[in-house]
C-alpha positions in Angstrom: 31.3 3.4 2.5 29.9 7.3 2.7 29.7 7.7 -1.0 27.6 3.7 -1.0 25.4 5.7 1.6 25.1 8.7 -0.5 24.0 6.8 -4.1 21.5 4.6 -1.6 19.5 7.1 -0.1 16.4 8.9 -2.0 17.1 12.0 -2.3 20.0 11.1 -4.6 19.1 7.2 -6.3 18.8 7.4 -10.3 21.0 10.2 -10.6 23.7 10.9 -14.1 26.5 12.1 -11.9 29.3 11.3 -10.3 28.1 11.5 -6.1 32.3 10.5 -4.9 33.0 14.4 -4.7 30.7 15.0 -2.2 32.1 11.9 -0.1 34.7 14.7 1.2 31.5 17.2 2.2 30.0 14.3 4.7 29.9 12.4 8.5 28.4 9.4 8.9 26.5 9.9 12.4 24.6 8.7 14.8 22.5 10.0 17.3 20.9 8.7 20.5 17.3 8.5 21.3 16.4 11.9 22.7 19.9 13.6 21.2 19.4 17.4 19.5 20.9 18.0 16.0 20.0 21.6 15.6 18.3 23.9 17.1 16.0 26.9 16.1 17.8 29.5 15.7 21.6 28.1 14.9 23.5 28.5 11.9 21.9 26.7 9.4 24.9 25.0 7.0 24.7 21.7 6.6 21.9 18.7 5.6 20.8 15.4 6.6 20.2 12.0 5.2 18.6 9.8 7.5 19.9 6.1 7.0 18.0 5.0 9.4 15.7 6.0 12.5 12.8 9.1 13.5 14.5 12.6 14.1 11.1 14.8 15.1 10.9 18.8 13.2 9.6 20.3 16.4 8.7 24.1 18.1 8.6 25.5 21.3 5.6 27.0 22.5 4.5 28.7 25.5 1.2 27.8 25.9 1.3 23.9 24.2 5.1 23.6 24.8 6.9 21.2 22.7 5.1 20.7 19.8 5.7 18.2 16.9 6.1 19.5 13.2 6.8 16.6 11.2 8.5 13.1 11.3 11.2 11.8 9.2 12.4 8.5 8.6 14.6 6.3 6.3 15.6 7.9 3.4 14.3 11.2 3.8 16.0 14.6 4.1 16.0 17.4 7.8 17.1 20.7 6.8 16.4 23.0 4.1 16.6 26.3 5.7 20.5 26.1 3.7 19.3 27.0 1.8 17.5 30.7 1.8 18.4 33.3 4.0 19.6 34.1 7.0 20.3 30.5 7.2 19.5 29.5 10.2 17.2 26.5 11.1 13.5 27.2 11.7 13.2 24.5 14.1 14.6 22.0 16.4 15.2 18.8 15.4 15.5 15.8 17.9 15.4 12.0 17.8 12.8 9.9 18.7 14.9 6.5 18.5 18.3 5.4 17.7 19.5 6.9 14.0 22.1 7.2 11.8 22.4 10.7 9.0 25.3 11.5 6.6 25.6 15.0 7.8 26.5 17.1 4.6 28.4 20.2 4.3 25.7 22.9 2.7 28.1 25.5 1.7 30.4 23.0 0.4 27.2 20.8 -1.8 26.2 24.1 -2.8 29.4 25.1 -4.9 29.6 21.5 -5.9 26.6 22.2 -7.8 27.9 25.0 -9.5 30.2 23.5 -10.6 28.2 20.4 -12.0 24.7 22.5 -13.7 23.0 19.2 -13.9 23.7 17.8 -10.1 22.6 20.9 -8.3 19.4 21.4 -10.8 18.2 17.6 -9.4 19.2 18.4 -6.3 16.7 22.0 -6.1 14.5 19.6 -8.0 14.4 16.9 -4.8 15.1 19.9 -2.6 11.4 21.1 -4.1 9.9 17.5 -3.1 10.9 18.4 0.5 9.5 21.7 0.9 6.0 21.1 0.0 6.3 17.9 2.4 7.2 20.4 5.5 4.6 22.9 4.4 1.9 20.4 4.1 3.2 19.4 7.7 2.8 22.7 8.9 -0.4 23.1 7.8 -1.8 19.6 8.7 0.4 20.9 12.7 -1.9 24.3 12.2 -5.0 22.1 11.2 -5.4 19.5 14.5 -4.2 22.5 16.4 -7.4 24.9 15.0 -9.6 21.9 15.8 -8.2 21.6 19.8 
């Protein structure tokens, strides 16, 4: 079942690689509304494939309280900080509703990518798109805050 969840997720759609080994690094997790998935400053050693639900990326500020930077949903990826030193989360992630994810151990996935360069290249291309969307979300949030 987990291998099918991974294969059917947008991150891995149309990939020409054996994804079966990724299952040993995967966990199927359900988060209840308002559960935190991770907090800013914690070690970033995993990433999450959202299979249903809504998850927010948030910042906590002294003057404005909690700010939602981006809301993620089905077929989106949560977590890019595992790719870059110092490998710490830069936001909090919180379930806005009942949400189901596949959690992948980033260190083990990275090792698998080093063994299978085609898989590694494919994933880096896909994560580049995720990073671009995240930067755009932060940009839009900054513009919105400036207009207040």
